[in-house]
C-alpha positions as a Markdown table, in Angstrom:
| # | Residue | x | y | z |
|---|---|---|---|---|
| 1 | Met | 0.0 | 0.0 | 0.0 |
| 2 | Lys | 1.0 | 3.6 | -0.3 |
| 3 | Thr | 0.6 | 6.2 | 2.4 |
| 4 | Ser | -1.3 | 8.4 | 0.0 |
| 5 | Glu | -4.1 | 5.9 | 0.1 |
| 6 | Leu | -4.5 | 6.0 | 3.8 |
| 7 | Arg | -6.1 | 8.3 | 6.4 |
| 8 | Ile | -5.9 | 8.3 | 10.1 |
| 9 | Gly | -8.6 | 6.1 | 11.5 |
| 10 | Asn | -8.5 | 3.6 | 8.6 |
| 11 | Phe | -8.8 | -0.1 | 9.5 |
| 12 | Val | -6.0 | -2.2 | 7.9 |
| 13 | Gln | -4.1 | -5.4 | 8.5 |
| 14 | Ile | -0.5 | -5.8 | 9.6 |
| 15 | Asp | 1.4 | -8.7 | 8.1 |
| 16 | Gly | -1.9 | -9.9 | 6.6 |
| 17 | Asn | -3.7 | -11.0 | 9.7 |
| 18 | Ser | -4.0 | -8.6 | 12.7 |
| 19 | Leu | -6.7 | -6.0 | 12.6 |
| 20 | Cys | -5.4 | -2.6 | 13.4 |
| 21 | Lys | -6.2 | 1.1 | 13.1 |
| 22 | Ile | -3.9 | 3.8 | 11.6 |
| 23 | Ile | -3.1 | 6.6 | 14.1 |
| 24 | Thr | -0.2 | 8.4 | 12.5 |
| 25 | Ile | 1.0 | 8.5 | 8.9 |
| 26 | Arg | 4.6 | 9.3 | 7.8 |
| 27 | Glu | 6.3 | 9.0 | 4.4 |
| 28 | Arg | 7.4 | 5.4 | 4.8 |
| 29 | Tyr | 5.9 | 4.4 | 8.1 |
| 30 | Val | 2.6 | 4.4 | 9.9 |
| 31 | Arg | 1.8 | 4.1 | 13.6 |
| 32 | Ile | -0.9 | 1.6 | 14.2 |
| 33 | Glu | -3.0 | 0.6 | 17.2 |
| 34 | Tyr | -4.2 | -2.8 | 18.0 |
| 35 | Leu | -5.1 | -5.1 | 20.9 |
| 36 | Arg | -2.3 | -7.6 | 21.7 |
| 37 | Glu | -3.8 | -11.0 | 22.2 |
| 38 | Asp | -1.1 | -12.2 | 24.6 |
| 39 | Thr | -1.4 | -9.3 | 27.0 |
| 40 | Asn | -4.8 | -7.9 | 26.1 |
| 41 | Ser | -3.3 | -4.4 | 26.1 |
| 42 | Leu | -3.3 | -1.7 | 23.5 |
| 43 | His | -0.1 | -1.7 | 21.3 |
| 44 | Arg | 1.0 | 1.3 | 19.2 |
| 45 | Pro | 4.1 | 0.4 | 17.1 |
| 46 | Leu | 5.6 | 2.4 | 14.3 |
| 47 | Ile | 5.8 | 0.0 | 11.3 |
| 48 | Glu | 7.0 | 0.1 | 7.7 |
| 49 | Ile | 4.2 | 0.8 | 5.1 |
| 50 | Glu | 5.1 | -2.4 | 3.3 |
| 51 | Arg | 3.7 | -4.5 | 6.2 |
| 52 | Ile | 0.2 | -2.8 | 5.9 |
| 53 | Lys | -2.4 | -4.7 | 3.8 |
| 54 | Pro | -6.0 | -3.8 | 3.0 |
| 55 | Ile | -8.9 | -5.6 | 4.6 |
| 56 | Leu | -11.3 | -7.0 | 2.0 |
| 57 | Leu | -14.7 | -5.5 | 2.2 |
| 58 | Ser | -17.5 | -7.9 | 3.1 |
| 59 | Glu | -21.2 | -7.7 | 4.0 |
| 60 | Asn | -20.2 | -8.2 | 7.7 |
| 61 | Trp | -18.1 | -5.1 | 7.5 |
| 62 | Leu | -21.1 | -3.1 | 6.2 |
| 63 | Ile | -23.2 | -4.4 | 9.1 |
| 64 | Asn | -20.4 | -3.6 | 11.6 |
| 65 | Phe | -20.3 | 0.0 | 10.3 |
| 66 | Gly | -24.0 | 0.3 | 10.8 |
| 67 | Phe | -25.3 | 0.0 | 7.2 |
| 68 | Val | -28.9 | -1.3 | 7.1 |
| 69 | Glu | -30.8 | -3.1 | 4.4 |
| 70 | Asn | -32.9 | -1.0 | 2.0 |
| 71 | Lys | -36.5 | -2.2 | 2.7 |
| 72 | Ser | -37.5 | -2.1 | -1.0 |
| 73 | Asp | -34.4 | -3.8 | -2.4 |
| 74 | Ile | -32.3 | -6.0 | 0.0 |
| 75 | Arg | -29.3 | -6.0 | -2.4 |
| 76 | Tyr | -28.6 | -2.4 | -1.2 |
| 77 | Arg | -27.5 | -1.1 | 2.2 |
| 78 | His | -27.8 | 2.5 | 3.5 |
| 79 | Leu | -26.0 | 4.6 | 6.0 |
| 80 | Asn | -27.1 | 8.2 | 6.1 |
| 81 | Ser | -27.3 | 9.3 | 2.4 |
| 82 | Leu | -24.8 | 6.7 | 1.2 |
| 83 | Lys | -26.4 | 3.8 | -0.8 |
| 84 | Ile | -24.2 | 0.9 | -1.8 |
| 85 | Lys | -24.7 | -2.5 | -3.4 |
| 86 | Phe | -22.7 | -5.7 | -2.6 |
| 87 | Asn | -22.3 | -7.6 | -5.9 |
| 88 | Tyr | -21.4 | -11.1 | -6.9 |
| 89 | Lys | -17.7 | -10.3 | -7.1 |
| 90 | Asn | -17.5 | -9.2 | -3.5 |
| 91 | Glu | -17.2 | -5.6 | -4.5 |
| 92 | Ile | -19.1 | -2.7 | -3.2 |
| 93 | Ile | -20.6 | -0.5 | -5.9 |
| 94 | Tyr | -21.5 | 3.0 | -4.9 |
| 95 | Asn | -23.8 | 4.7 | -7.3 |
| 96 | Tyr | -23.5 | 8.5 | -7.5 |
| 97 | Ser | -25.4 | 10.1 | -10.3 |
| 98 | Glu | -24.5 | 8.1 | -13.4 |
| 99 | Ser | -21.0 | 7.0 | -12.2 |
| 100 | Arg | -20.1 | 3.9 | -10.4 |
| 101 | Ile | -17.2 | 3.4 | -8.0 |
| 102 | Lys | -16.0 | -0.1 | -7.1 |
| 103 | Leu | -14.6 | -0.5 | -3.7 |
| 104 | Lys | -12.8 | -3.7 | -2.6 |
| 105 | Ser | -11.4 | -2.7 | 0.8 |
| 106 | Val | -12.5 | -1.3 | 4.1 |
| 107 | His | -10.2 | 1.7 | 4.0 |
| 108 | Gln | -11.6 | 2.7 | 0.6 |
| 109 | Leu | -15.1 | 2.7 | 2.0 |
| 110 | Gln | -14.0 | 4.7 | 5.0 |
| 111 | Asn | -12.3 | 7.3 | 2.8 |
| 112 | Leu | -15.3 | 7.6 | 0.4 |
| 113 | Tyr | -17.7 | 7.9 | 3.3 |
| 114 | Phe | -15.6 | 10.7 | 4.8 |
| 115 | Ala | -15.2 | 12.5 | 1.5 |
| 116 | Leu | -19.0 | 12.5 | 1.0 |
| 117 | Thr | -20.2 | 13.2 | 4.5 |
| 118 | Ser | -17.3 | 14.7 | 6.4 |
| 119 | Leu | -18.0 | 12.1 | 9.1 |
| 120 | Glu | -15.7 | 9.2 | 10.2 |
| 121 | Leu | -17.0 | 5.7 | 9.4 |
| 122 | Thr | -16.5 | 3.8 | 12.6 |
| 123 | Ile | -17.4 | 0.3 | 13.9 |
| 124 | Lys | -20.9 | 0.5 | 15.4 |
| 125 | Asn | -21.5 | -3.2 | 16.0 |
| 126 | Thr | -19.1 | -5.9 | 17.3 |
| 127 | Leu | -16.9 | -7.3 | 14.6 |
| 128 | Lys | -18.0 | -10.7 | 13.4 |
């Protein structure tokens, strides 16, 4: 990943497995925050950007962020004014006017949501 793709507060993976949150961004490093399983304490290391990997977007992530089903069409989910569709390729398609944006990762959805609403997209429900 590139640091230009990230924002503070984005959820990402470190070394492809541990869920963490970006708290500082530098040119080649990021500071992340995650709960250590062995000590059950918050850990905030500074790590190389190469170790950061995106989290694939899933319907569970939409639910965890608080998106709810559209009553008239259950293929769509809504949160505030953002309407998205989860398609057969496990991509989120956001329809705005006549354009379509394909999102494949959690941080992309967080960034789009912030760009459109000026609000942070945070976990509302317990991660499943």
